[in-house]
C-alpha positions as CSV (number, residue, x, y, z in Angstrom):
1,M,-44.4,50.8,-38.0
2,L,-42.7,47.5,-36.8
3,S,-42.5,44.6,-39.2
4,E,-44.0,41.4,-38.0
5,T,-41.8,38.4,-37.5
6,D,-41.6,36.3,-40.7
7,S,-44.1,33.6,-40.4
8,N,-41.7,30.9,-41.9
9,T,-39.2,31.8,-39.1
10,N,-39.8,29.9,-36.0
11,F,-38.3,31.8,-32.8
12,D,-40.0,29.5,-30.3
13,E,-36.5,28.3,-29.2
14,L,-35.4,32.0,-28.8
15,Y,-38.4,32.8,-26.7
16,E,-37.4,29.9,-24.1
17,Y,-33.8,31.0,-24.3
18,L,-34.6,34.6,-23.4
19,E,-36.9,33.2,-20.7
20,Q,-34.0,31.2,-19.1
21,H,-31.6,34.0,-19.3
22,R,-33.9,36.8,-18.1
23,S,-32.2,37.4,-14.8
24,C,-28.8,37.4,-16.6
25,F,-29.6,40.2,-18.7
26,L,-31.4,42.2,-16.1
27,Q,-28.5,41.8,-13.6
28,E,-25.8,42.8,-16.6
29,W,-28.0,45.7,-17.7
30,T,-28.6,47.3,-14.2
31,E,-24.8,47.1,-13.5
32,K,-24.2,49.3,-16.5
33,I,-26.9,51.9,-16.6
34,K,-26.8,55.3,-15.1
35,I,-29.6,56.2,-12.6
36,D,-29.4,59.8,-10.8
37,S,-29.7,59.2,-7.0
38,H,-32.1,62.3,-7.2
39,Y,-34.2,60.6,-9.9
40,I,-37.8,60.5,-8.2
41,F,-38.7,57.6,-10.6
42,K,-35.6,55.8,-10.1
43,D,-37.5,52.7,-8.8
44,N,-39.3,52.6,-12.1
45,V,-36.1,52.4,-14.3
46,K,-35.5,48.7,-13.6
47,K,-39.4,47.9,-13.9
48,N,-39.3,49.6,-17.2
49,G,-36.3,47.9,-18.5
50,F,-38.0,44.6,-17.5
51,M,-41.1,45.5,-19.4
52,M,-38.9,46.3,-22.4
53,Y,-37.3,42.9,-22.1
54,E,-40.8,41.3,-21.9
55,L,-42.0,43.1,-25.0
56,V,-39.2,42.0,-27.1
57,Q,-39.3,38.4,-25.8
58,N,-43.2,38.2,-26.7
59,T,-42.4,39.5,-30.2
60,F,-40.5,36.2,-30.8
61,F,-43.6,34.2,-29.4
62,G,-45.4,35.9,-32.4
63,K,-47.3,38.7,-30.5
64,N,-47.8,42.4,-31.9
65,N,-46.6,44.5,-29.2
66,E,-46.5,47.8,-30.9
67,T,-49.3,49.6,-28.9
68,Q,-47.7,48.4,-25.6
69,L,-44.3,49.7,-26.9
70,K,-45.7,53.2,-27.6
71,E,-47.5,53.4,-24.1
72,L,-44.3,52.4,-22.3
73,A,-42.2,55.1,-24.2
74,I,-44.7,57.6,-23.4
75,K,-44.7,56.8,-19.8
76,V,-41.0,57.1,-19.7
77,A,-41.0,60.5,-21.6
78,H,-43.5,61.7,-18.9
79,E,-41.5,60.4,-15.9
80,R,-38.3,62.1,-17.2
81,F,-40.1,65.3,-17.7
82,E,-41.8,65.3,-14.4
83,A,-38.5,64.5,-12.7
84,N,-36.9,67.6,-14.7
85,S,-34.3,64.5,-15.5
86,N,-31.7,64.4,-18.4
87,I,-33.1,62.7,-21.5
88,G,-29.5,61.7,-22.3
89,D,-29.2,59.2,-19.3
90,F,-32.3,57.6,-20.7
91,V,-31.1,57.1,-24.3
92,Y,-27.6,55.8,-22.8
93,N,-29.6,53.1,-20.8
94,V,-31.6,52.1,-23.7
95,N,-28.5,51.6,-26.0
96,I,-27.0,49.6,-22.9
97,G,-30.2,47.5,-23.1
98,R,-30.0,46.9,-26.7
99,S,-26.3,45.9,-26.8
100,T,-26.8,43.6,-23.8
101,L,-29.8,41.9,-25.5
102,V,-28.1,41.5,-28.8
103,K,-25.1,40.1,-27.0
104,L,-27.2,37.6,-25.2
105,I,-29.0,36.6,-28.4
106,L,-25.8,36.2,-30.4
107,N,-24.7,33.6,-27.7
108,S,-27.7,31.5,-28.4
109,D,-27.6,28.4,-30.7
110,L,-29.6,29.9,-33.4
111,D,-28.3,29.6,-36.9
112,K,-26.9,32.5,-38.9
113,E,-30.2,33.4,-40.6
114,K,-32.3,33.3,-37.5
115,L,-29.8,35.3,-35.7
116,K,-29.6,38.1,-38.4
117,S,-33.4,38.3,-38.4
118,A,-33.8,38.3,-34.5
119,V,-31.1,41.1,-34.3
120,S,-32.7,43.3,-36.8
121,L,-36.0,42.8,-34.9
122,V,-34.5,43.9,-31.5
123,N,-33.0,47.0,-33.3
124,Q,-36.2,47.9,-34.8
125,Y,-38.0,47.7,-31.5
126,F,-35.4,49.7,-29.8
127,D,-35.3,52.2,-32.2
128,Q,-38.9,52.6,-32.2
129,F,-38.8,53.0,-28.5
130,C,-36.5,55.5,-28.2
131,Y,-37.7,57.5,-31.2
132,Q,-41.3,57.7,-29.4
133,A,-39.8,58.5,-26.0
134,V,-37.6,61.3,-27.2
135,T,-40.2,62.7,-29.3
136,T,-42.9,62.7,-26.6
137,Y,-40.3,64.3,-24.2
138,T,-39.4,66.9,-26.6
139,E,-43.0,67.6,-27.3
140,I,-43.6,68.2,-23.6
141,K,-40.7,70.2,-23.1
142,N,-41.7,72.7,-26.1
143,Q,-45.1,73.0,-24.6
144,E,-43.6,74.0,-21.3
145,I,-41.2,76.5,-23.1
146,Q,-44.2,78.0,-25.0
147,Q,-46.4,78.3,-21.8
148,N,-43.4,79.9,-20.0
149,K,-42.9,82.5,-22.9
150,H,-46.7,83.3,-22.6
151,F,-46.3,83.7,-18.9
152,I,-43.5,86.1,-19.4
153,S,-45.3,87.8,-22.2
154,Q,-48.3,88.2,-20.1
155,S,-46.1,89.6,-17.2
156,H,-44.6,92.3,-19.5
157,K,-48.3,93.1,-20.6
158,D,-49.5,93.4,-16.9
159,K,-46.6,95.6,-16.1
160,L,-47.2,97.8,-19.2
161,A,-50.8,98.0,-18.4
162,I,-49.8,99.5,-14.7
163,L,-47.2,101.8,-16.1
164,G,-50.0,103.0,-18.7
165,Q,-52.2,103.7,-15.8
166,M,-49.6,105.5,-14.1
167,S,-48.4,107.4,-17.2
168,S,-52.0,108.5,-18.0
169,S,-52.0,110.3,-14.5
170,F,-48.5,111.5,-14.7
171,V,-49.1,113.1,-17.9
172,H,-52.3,114.5,-17.2
173,E,-50.9,116.2,-14.1
174,F,-47.7,117.3,-15.5
175,R,-48.3,118.3,-19.3
176,N,-50.5,121.1,-18.8
177,P,-48.1,123.3,-16.4
178,L,-45.4,122.1,-18.9
179,T,-47.1,123.4,-22.1
180,S,-47.7,126.7,-20.0
181,I,-44.0,126.9,-19.2
182,I,-42.8,126.4,-22.6
183,G,-45.4,128.9,-24.1
184,F,-44.4,131.4,-21.6
185,N,-40.6,130.8,-22.6
186,K,-41.3,131.5,-26.1
187,L,-43.1,134.7,-25.2
188,L,-40.1,135.8,-23.2
189,R,-37.9,135.1,-26.2
190,S,-39.8,137.1,-28.5
191,E,-40.1,140.0,-26.0
192,Y,-36.4,139.9,-24.7
193,P,-34.6,138.2,-27.7
194,N,-31.1,138.9,-25.8
195,L,-32.2,137.6,-22.4
196,R,-29.6,135.1,-21.3
197,Y,-30.3,131.4,-20.4
198,L,-33.7,131.2,-22.5
199,D,-32.0,128.9,-25.0
200,I,-30.9,126.5,-22.2
201,I,-34.2,126.7,-20.6
202,E,-35.9,125.7,-24.1
203,L,-33.4,122.8,-24.5
204,E,-34.4,121.2,-21.0
205,L,-37.9,121.8,-21.5
206,D,-37.6,120.0,-24.8
207,Q,-35.7,117.0,-23.1
208,L,-38.5,116.9,-20.4
209,K,-41.1,116.7,-23.3
210,F,-39.3,114.0,-25.1
211,R,-39.1,111.8,-21.6
212,I,-42.9,112.2,-21.3
213,T,-43.4,111.1,-24.9
214,Q,-41.3,107.8,-24.0
215,F,-43.7,106.9,-21.3
216,L,-46.8,107.7,-23.7
217,H,-45.2,105.4,-26.3
218,T,-44.5,102.7,-23.8
219,S,-48.0,102.4,-22.4
220,K,-49.7,103.0,-25.6
221,M,-47.7,101.8,-28.5
222,D,-50.4,102.6,-31.2
223,I,-50.1,106.1,-30.7
224,V,-49.3,108.1,-33.9
225,G,-48.2,111.8,-32.9
226,D,-48.2,112.7,-36.7
227,S,-49.0,111.5,-40.0
228,K,-46.7,109.3,-42.1
229,K,-44.4,111.2,-44.6
230,K,-41.6,111.2,-46.8
231,I,-38.5,112.8,-45.0
232,Q,-35.0,113.7,-46.0
233,L,-33.1,111.4,-43.7
234,K,-30.0,113.6,-43.6
235,S,-31.9,116.7,-42.7
236,L,-33.7,114.9,-39.8
237,L,-30.4,113.5,-38.4
238,E,-28.6,116.9,-38.7
239,D,-31.6,118.4,-36.7
240,I,-31.3,115.7,-34.1
241,L,-27.4,116.3,-33.8
242,N,-28.1,120.1,-33.4
243,F,-30.6,119.3,-30.6
244,L,-28.1,117.1,-28.7
245,Y,-25.3,119.6,-29.4
246,P,-25.0,120.9,-25.8
247,S,-24.6,117.0,-24.5
248,L,-22.0,116.2,-27.1
249,V,-20.0,119.3,-26.3
250,D,-20.2,118.7,-22.6
251,V,-19.1,115.1,-23.0
252,D,-16.4,116.1,-25.9
253,V,-17.9,113.7,-28.3
254,N,-16.9,113.8,-32.1
255,V,-19.8,112.7,-34.4
256,T,-19.4,111.3,-37.8
257,L,-22.4,111.3,-40.2
258,T,-22.2,109.5,-43.5
259,I,-25.2,109.6,-45.5
260,K,-26.4,110.5,-49.2
261,E,-28.2,113.8,-49.8
262,D,-31.0,112.2,-51.7
263,L,-31.9,109.3,-49.2
264,H,-35.5,109.7,-48.4
265,I,-37.7,107.3,-46.2
266,E,-41.4,107.4,-45.4
267,V,-42.0,107.2,-41.6
268,Y,-44.0,108.7,-38.7
269,K,-41.4,111.6,-38.2
270,D,-41.9,112.2,-34.3
271,E,-41.5,108.5,-33.7
272,F,-38.5,108.0,-35.6
273,K,-36.9,111.0,-34.3
274,Q,-37.3,109.6,-30.7
275,V,-35.5,106.4,-31.8
276,F,-32.5,108.3,-32.8
277,V,-32.4,110.8,-29.9
278,N,-32.7,107.6,-27.5
279,L,-29.8,105.8,-29.2
280,M,-27.7,108.9,-29.5
281,M,-28.3,109.7,-25.8
282,N,-27.3,106.1,-24.7
283,S,-24.1,106.4,-26.8
284,I,-23.3,109.8,-24.9
285,D,-24.1,108.2,-21.7
286,A,-21.8,105.1,-22.5
287,L,-18.9,107.3,-23.7
288,Q,-18.8,109.2,-20.4
289,Q,-17.1,105.9,-18.9
290,K,-14.2,106.0,-21.6
291,E,-11.0,108.1,-21.9
292,K,-10.8,110.5,-25.0
293,P,-11.1,110.3,-27.9
294,R,-14.9,109.6,-27.7
295,E,-16.5,109.0,-31.0
296,I,-20.1,108.0,-32.4
297,K,-20.4,107.3,-36.0
298,I,-23.8,107.3,-37.9
299,T,-23.8,105.6,-41.3
300,V,-26.7,105.2,-43.6
301,E,-26.7,103.2,-46.8
302,Y,-29.0,101.6,-49.3
303,T,-28.9,97.8,-49.2
304,S,-31.2,97.4,-52.2
305,E,-33.6,99.8,-54.0
306,E,-36.2,99.2,-51.2
307,N,-34.1,99.0,-48.2
308,V,-31.8,101.1,-46.1
309,L,-29.2,100.1,-43.3
310,I,-28.6,102.6,-40.4
311,Q,-25.8,102.0,-37.9
312,I,-25.2,104.0,-34.9
313,S,-21.7,103.1,-33.3
314,N,-19.7,104.4,-30.4
315,N,-16.2,103.4,-29.2
316,G,-17.2,103.1,-25.6
317,P,-16.9,100.1,-23.1
318,A,-18.2,96.6,-24.6
319,I,-21.9,95.4,-23.4
320,P,-21.5,92.1,-21.8
321,L,-23.2,89.4,-23.9
322,E,-25.8,88.7,-20.9
323,V,-26.8,92.3,-21.1
324,R,-27.0,92.2,-24.9
325,E,-29.6,89.2,-24.8
326,T,-32.1,91.3,-22.7
327,I,-31.2,94.8,-23.6
328,F,-34.3,95.5,-25.5
329,E,-36.6,93.8,-22.8
330,P,-39.0,96.3,-21.0
331,F,-37.8,97.6,-17.6
332,F,-34.4,96.2,-18.1
333,T,-31.6,98.7,-17.3
334,T,-28.0,99.1,-16.2
335,K,-28.3,102.6,-15.2
336,D,-28.7,104.0,-11.6
337,L,-31.6,106.2,-12.6
338,G,-32.9,104.5,-15.9
339,T,-36.5,103.5,-16.5
340,G,-35.5,100.4,-18.7
341,I,-37.9,101.5,-21.5
342,G,-36.0,103.4,-23.9
343,L,-34.5,100.7,-26.1
344,Y,-37.8,98.6,-25.7
345,V,-39.6,101.6,-27.2
346,C,-36.9,102.1,-29.8
347,K,-37.4,98.5,-31.1
348,N,-41.1,98.6,-31.0
349,I,-41.1,101.5,-33.2
350,I,-38.8,100.1,-35.7
351,E,-40.7,96.9,-35.9
352,K,-43.9,98.9,-36.4
353,H,-42.3,100.4,-39.5
354,H,-41.5,96.8,-40.5
355,G,-37.9,96.8,-39.6
356,T,-35.4,95.2,-37.5
357,M,-33.2,96.3,-34.8
358,T,-30.0,94.7,-33.2
359,C,-27.1,95.3,-31.0
360,S,-23.5,94.1,-31.4
361,S,-20.8,95.0,-29.0
362,N,-17.0,94.2,-28.7
363,Q,-14.0,95.9,-27.1
364,D,-13.4,98.3,-30.0
365,E,-17.2,99.4,-30.6
366,T,-20.7,99.0,-29.9
367,I,-23.1,99.0,-32.9
368,F,-27.0,99.6,-33.1
369,E,-28.1,98.5,-36.5
370,I,-31.7,99.3,-38.0
371,Q,-32.6,97.9,-41.3
372,L,-35.8,99.3,-42.8
373,P,-37.8,99.3,-46.0
374,L,-37.9,102.9,-47.6
375,H,-41.6,102.5,-47.9
376,T,-43.9,100.8,-45.5
377,P,-47.8,100.1,-45.3
378,N,-49.7,102.3,-43.2
379,V,-49.3,101.0,-39.5
């Protein structure tokens, strides 16, 4: 709220003085301000400055111009937004106007007390004008950002919906023969336990089944493949390492697992297993680009009585910052044959369990960090 001029202070002579020196102010101000040659409202800059000068001048004639001041500030904010112009230039021009006007007033014949009151009032007007304009500009910008975020989110949802339709058709056509092959492979193992290559066939079939499950989780994230149960985390991780053993040997990766025997966590086992398999496979892929030694470290520790920290790190190449910023987005991939859904699915599963998942990377190591509560409500 702007303070009114003191009724006992007569500013009639200042009003007349500003009227006589209006052209001097405008000339000095326009010589100093910044106007981008591409600014579509550049012709309005001088008009807006003239209006501001008038509002301040009329205040010294006893007029309350607070409503007009607010309207002018909002008008300028919308012009800056529509032109996608730097708000910093506006603030700079406002302050040039303030200092030019104060300098002009100080050169008048007003006595010391009137000068003090006049300068104080000018500062109030310019502070209020700048605050209102910048606040309005910020609100409009924030609204635009939210709309863009909604558009991006909706685009992702549309893509996922299409992927869901594709996955449903794909899984329906592919899962039945896959189940039959897995079943016949098990029969062969029972009838011919010493037959070569059956272990390799079983491993490859499990990998194929895992990839299909990824698509299911991506297209329909509320699927729960099993009931939530309390599991020994070390046992689960050891099972995963056994499952991935051929890939680890093939790339010659040394894995170190650090975890307490008694660490148990309540999760949906199949989904949780998918997270670790995906992170491990990504680490193995990254290490193929590095000379030996190739190392993966899995560290699990309590951060409190109710929470656990899981870190999966590898000493492969650093992930660039611009990649890390979008690494969990759906359909983003740096692999030639990647789908861009693996890490997106992992992050969603972790968040579904009320946890968080982050990635950090430098020249020495890349770390995927998961923080989880030991017990989560049903999801």
